[in-house]
N, C-alpha and C positions, 0 to 999 in steps of 0.2 A: 779838530776831526768831528765829522758830523757822524753822529747815531742814529740809526733807525730802529724803532721800537714798534713794530706792528705786529699782528696776530698771523702772518702767513706762516706756515709750518707744516705739521703733518696732521690735518684733519681726521683721515681716517684712522690713525692710531690713536687720536684723542677719542674720539667716538668708540673704538674698540675697547679701551681702558674704562670708559664709563660704562659700557655695557657690561663688562667683566665685573666693575664693583657693584652694578646694581644686582647681577646675578648672585655674586657672593653674600651680599647683605641680605639677600632674601632667603639666603640658604642657612643663616645663624637661627633657626627654629630650634627652640630649647629641645625639641622631641628629636632632634636630628645629631646636635653637637652639645657637648658639655665643655664649660669653659674652664681652664686651669687658671685659679685666681691669683695673679699676681698682684700683690698689695703694695700700696704706697709709692715711696720715690726708688728710684733705681738708676744706674749708670750703665753705658755700654760702649764698647770700642770694637771697631772691625777694620780688618783690612784686607786688599787681594788684588785681583787683575782686573784692569778696566780695558774694554772691548769698543772702541768707537766704530759703528757703521760708516761706510764710504759717505762722506759730506759732498752733494751737488753745488759745484760752483754755478750761480746764476749767470745768466747773460747780461752782458755789460758793453758798453760802447769802446770801452777802453782796455779792458782784460780778457784773454781766451777763455772759454767754457772748459769744463773737465770735471773731475772729482777727486778730492782729498782722500787718499787712505792711509791710516795710521797702524802703526806696530801697537801689539798688546803693551798696556801702560800698567800704572798702578792707580789705587784708589783707596782712601780712607775715611773713615766716618765716626763720629764722635757724637753720643746723645746723650741726654738727661730726660726722663720719663716719669711718669706716674701711673701706676696700675689701680683701676678702679675696683678691683676684686671680683668682677664679673666675666672676666675675660677680655675686656677692652682695656686698652693703654693709650695714651697721649705723650708723644714727646717731641723734643725740639732736638734738632741735629746740625752739626756743622760737617761739610762733605769737602772733599779735593780730590781731582781726578788729574793724571798727568798721561799724556800719550805724544810720543814722536811722530812726525811726520813721515811715512814710507815712500809715498811717491804720489805725484799729481798725474792722474789718466787723462789723456786726451788722443785723439786720433791724429792731431794736426803735427805734434814733433814728440821726439823722446827729450827727457828731461833728467836732471839730477836734483834732489831737494834736501833739506836739512831744517832743524828746528823743532818746535813742540808746540802742542796745544794744552793749555791749562785751564780748569775751570774748579770754582769753589762758591760754596753758597749755603744759605741757611733755609732749612725746611722744617714745615708742622707736620707730624705724621699722627695718623690714626690707627692702630693696628687691633687685631683679634687673636688671642690664643686658643687653640683648640685641645681638648682633651681625647685622645682616641682610645683611652683605655690602657694606653703604657705609661708606666711611672717613670721610664727613661727617655721619652720622646714627646715632644709637644710642637706640633706643626702651628705655624702662624703666617697671616698675610695682612697686607694693609696697603695703604695709600699717603702720600703726600704732597703738600704744594709748598711753595716759598719763593726766594728770589736768587738768581745766580749771576756770576760774572765769568765771562770766558776771554782768556788772554791768549793772542796769538803772537808768535814769533817764529816766522817761517821763511824760506826762501824757496825759489824754484829759478833753475838756470837751464837753458838750453843752448846747445852750441851754435857756433856761425852766427852769433848775435841775434838769433831769434827772439829770446826773452832773458831778462834778467830781473827777477821780481823778488821783493820783498814784502810780506805782510805783518803787521803790528797793530798794537792797539787792545783795547778791552773793551767788550761788549757786555751789556747786563740786561736783564729781563726776566720775566715772570719763568718758573721751572716746576715740574711735576714729575711725579715717579711712582711707580708700583712696587710692591715688596712682596716677597715669598721667602720665608725661612723655616729652620727646624731648629728647636732649642733643645740641648741636653742636659737636663740638671747633673751636677757634680755630686755625688752622694756623699763624700767626705768633707765638702764646705756648704754648709746651710746657705742658702741664698745666691749661691754660684752657679749659671749655666753658660755652656758653650754652645756658640751658634754657627750655623752655616746657612749663608744667606745668598739670594740673587735679587738684584734690583735693574727695573728699566728705567733711565732717566733722561729727560730731555728738557729744553728750555724753548720758549717761544721764539719765533725768528721772523725772517731770516735773519742769521747773525752776520752783522756788519762789521768789517774792520778796515783800517786805513791801509793803503797799498801804495808802491811805487815801482815802475817799471821802465826798463830801457829794453828796445828791440823793435822786430818787425811784426810780432804777433800782436794783432789788436783785436777788439770785440766783435763778439758774432762771429768767430772762427774765421776773420779775414786779415788778411795782410795789409800791412800799411809802410809807409816810410819809415826807415829807422827813426826812433826818437823818444822822448820822455813822456810818461803819463803818470798820473796820481789820482786818486779819489779812494772810493769805497769798494771793497771786494766782498760781495754776499755768498753766503752759503746756506744750505738748509738740508733737510734729512739729518740733521745733529742728533743722531740716537745713540745712546750709550747702555752696554750692558755691563753689569760688575758681579763678579762672583768673590764673594767674601768670607773669611772665617774671623771669628770673634769671641768676646767674652761679654756677660751680661750680669751684674751683682744688684740683687735686692735687697734693700735695708731693712724690710720689715716683712720677710717671707712669711707666707701663709703656714699655718702650723699643720703637721702631717695630720692626716686622718687617724681616728682613734683607733684602736686595735679591734677586731672582730670581737664580739662576744662568744663566750664557749658556748659550744653547741648543746642544747638539751638533750639528754639522752635518757629515754624511757628504760627505768630498770624494771626487772620482774619483781613482782611482790616479795619472794622467799628471799630475795638477795638484798643485804641492807650494807648501804656504804658506809664505811668506817673513815673519818677523818683525823688526820694527827697534824697539828700545828707546831712549826718550828720557827722561833723568833730570831733576828738578828739585830746586831748593834748598827748604829746610823752609818750609811756608806759602808757597808762591810757584808762581804758573802762569806767570811768565814764562820765555821761551826763552832759554838762554845761546848763545853763538855755537857751541859743540860740539853744541847741540842742533839747531840750525838745518843744519848740516852733516849731521846724519843724517837729518832730514826730508828735506833736498835728495837724498838717496841713493835715499831711498824713492821720491820723485816720479820720479827717473830711471828706477829700476827698473820702475815701471808702464809705461813705454814701451818696454821691451825684452822682457816677458813678458806673456802672456796673464792677463789680471786681469778677474774679472766683480765683485768688489767689494773695498772696502777698509773694515776696520774699525779703528777710533780708540779705545781703550779707557783710561780714566783710572784711577790708584789712588794712593792716600796710604799712609804708613806709619801705625801705630795709636797714635802720639802725638797729642794735643789739647790745646790750650789751656784746653778746658773739660772736665770728665769727663762721663761717663755719655751720655744720649741727645743733650744738645746737642753734645757734642763729634762724636758720631757723625754728626748732621746736617750739622754743618759740615765734616767731611772729605768726605762724600758730595759736597757743593755743590763744594768744592774739587777733587777729582777730576773733576768734568765741566767745570770751568773750564780744567784742564789740557788734557783732551782737546779742548774747542773751540780753545785755542791752536794746538795741533799741526795741527787741522783747517784754519785760516786759513792756516797756513804752506805746508800743502799745495795749497791753492787759489792762493796766490801763485807756487807753483812749477809752476802749470799744471796741476794735476790737476782734473777735472771735480768740483764740489761735490756733485753728484747722486747721484756713485758711492761717496761717504764716508758711513758711518754713524758716530755718537759716542754714547758710553755711559760714564757714570761708575759704580765700583765702590766708592768709598770705601776703607777700609782692608781690604776682604777680599782673598783670591786673593794672599797674601803671595808675593813672589819668594823672600824669605829670611824663614823664620820664626823670630819673636822673641816674647820675652815682653811683657806688655801695657806700654802706654804707653813705646816705645821709639823714637828715632828712627833708622830704618835707611835710608840714602841709597838702596839699590837697590829698595826698595818705593815710593819716591816716583817714579813714572814713569808714562809713557803707551807702550802697546803698538801698534804700526803693523802691522797684519796684512794682507798682500795674499793675497787668494785668488782 
């Protein structure tokens, strides 16, 4: 079977994609877009619906002209990539698409059809993630080039001996695609994101497959004596649109941003802030007897001095059972639990709950500066500040 691999296809669409890519890259000014830093290795998988545009059957001396129309099909993509940490990602993907033939459109005769078109390929993609200021949503876009194979196994049958045609074989050529998607980080699984994506995909053509036919329908929409014909059946305008949902997992996700520093509050000269320190055992938010006594002293002080507000700030040391981002996240939650325990004790000692603000700072603002992963008792504390 003879395969033709030339560049005839959709030049206008290709020019449009090139122009869109140029405009998009020009828009990546640091003053306009801030990248969400995907760092290191990641894997992704997606699946969804495949929509083939009608594919025009080219003029042929043996086979009739027309258009192949397809049902909505399925598509799947699996990829392995690497995030550069500045918003850009590079990845390699494998893809698969499957669409059943719905009809062969021609003005010369009515026909029934069967079979399907399948394509699969390997692509190299470059993508850019955008930070739009929302922690739950990160749009991204990109483009890719690669190589693809298209397998046909279809039939077209017209009554009264007009046409009985079978199309088969595999055609291969270069392919390219445009990508736009939305990533939704999953807050309870660090590094995991759900994705929703649109892809425009096509391969260079015309796509040429082997065909055999019996009947009176000939090429260039002309009749001929009933007989047998074989050769290549060429199609073009092979444009595919895919809508997919998927998951992406980063093996080395970027750490969360540090908590904001406590705002500086100017205090009038006559008012003196008083601070009480309550210490905790490692990995604990329970109050000891000594801690309850200190909380009681702070509660009594609120009745003897003019207090406008009470800050209860929780901290941890910089040790963690789990290293990296998971440990930092756990320490942040532990500091909030410690501050909440102290607030509850203040309320039990008669302090109005509405006057108390609670905040956790994790392992930030160490009372005793230490090296990393150090269990320092004085850093495991809650500060009660009367203002």
